[in-house]
C-alpha positions as CSV (number, residue, x, y, z in Angstrom):
1,X,-7.4,7.7,16.4
2,X,-10.8,7.3,15.5
3,X,-11.6,7.2,12.4
4,X,-15.2,7.5,11.4
5,X,-16.7,4.6,9.2
6,X,-17.3,5.3,5.0
7,X,-19.4,8.4,4.9
8,X,-22.4,8.2,1.9
9,X,-22.2,11.2,-0.3
10,X,-24.9,12.5,0.4
11,X,-24.2,13.1,3.8
12,X,-21.3,14.6,3.0
13,X,-23.1,17.0,0.2
14,X,-25.2,18.4,3.7
15,X,-22.4,19.8,4.8
16,X,-21.4,23.8,4.4
17,X,-18.4,24.4,2.9
18,X,-16.2,25.3,6.2
19,X,-17.7,22.1,7.3
20,X,-15.7,20.5,4.4
21,X,-12.9,22.5,3.9
22,X,-12.8,21.5,7.9
23,X,-13.0,17.9,7.1
24,X,-10.9,17.9,4.6
25,X,-7.9,19.4,6.5
26,X,-8.5,16.5,10.0
27,X,-8.5,13.8,6.7
28,X,-5.6,14.6,5.6
29,X,-4.1,15.0,8.6
30,X,-5.5,11.9,10.9
31,X,-4.0,10.1,7.0
32,X,-0.8,11.2,7.2
33,X,-0.3,10.4,10.8
34,X,-1.7,6.9,9.8
35,X,0.7,5.9,7.0
36,X,3.8,7.4,9.6
37,X,2.3,5.2,11.9
38,X,2.0,2.1,9.2
39,X,4.6,2.5,7.7
40,X,7.5,2.1,11.4
41,X,5.1,-0.9,12.1
42,X,3.7,1.1,15.2
43,X,0.1,-0.1,14.3
44,X,-2.0,-2.3,11.6
45,X,-3.5,0.8,10.2
46,X,-4.1,-0.1,6.8
47,X,-8.4,-0.4,6.9
48,X,-8.5,2.9,8.3
49,X,-6.0,4.0,5.7
50,X,-8.3,3.0,3.2
51,X,-11.8,4.6,4.9
52,X,-9.9,7.4,5.4
53,X,-8.8,7.9,1.5
54,X,-12.3,7.4,0.0
55,X,-13.6,10.0,2.3
56,X,-11.1,12.6,2.1
57,X,-11.9,11.6,-2.0
58,X,-15.9,12.1,-1.5
59,X,-14.7,15.3,0.4
60,X,-12.6,16.7,-2.1
61,X,-15.2,15.9,-5.1
62,X,-18.1,17.3,-3.3
63,X,-16.2,20.9,-2.7
64,X,-14.5,20.8,-6.9
65,X,-18.7,20.1,-7.5
66,X,-19.2,23.6,-5.3
67,X,-16.5,25.3,-7.2
68,X,-17.4,24.0,-11.3
69,X,-21.3,24.7,-10.3
70,X,-20.6,28.2,-9.0
71,X,-18.3,29.2,-11.8
72,X,-21.3,27.9,-14.2
73,X,-23.4,30.2,-12.4
74,X,-21.6,33.0,-13.5
75,X,-20.9,32.4,-16.9
């Protein structure tokens, strides 16, 4: 499984909402699989798990920022 490098928030903010949701699902799925492999002793994936957790958090943060900006614009 290929894990991307640690992504910059500026790069993530350039993505469309659909791309963000797709990446969120992709990162969550990959993280799930890596955790199972790590727990089973099949791989030494701890650095990859840490990178994925951070990337997933950044994607969720950008999605939430956009959600709040949209609701503020409606008010």
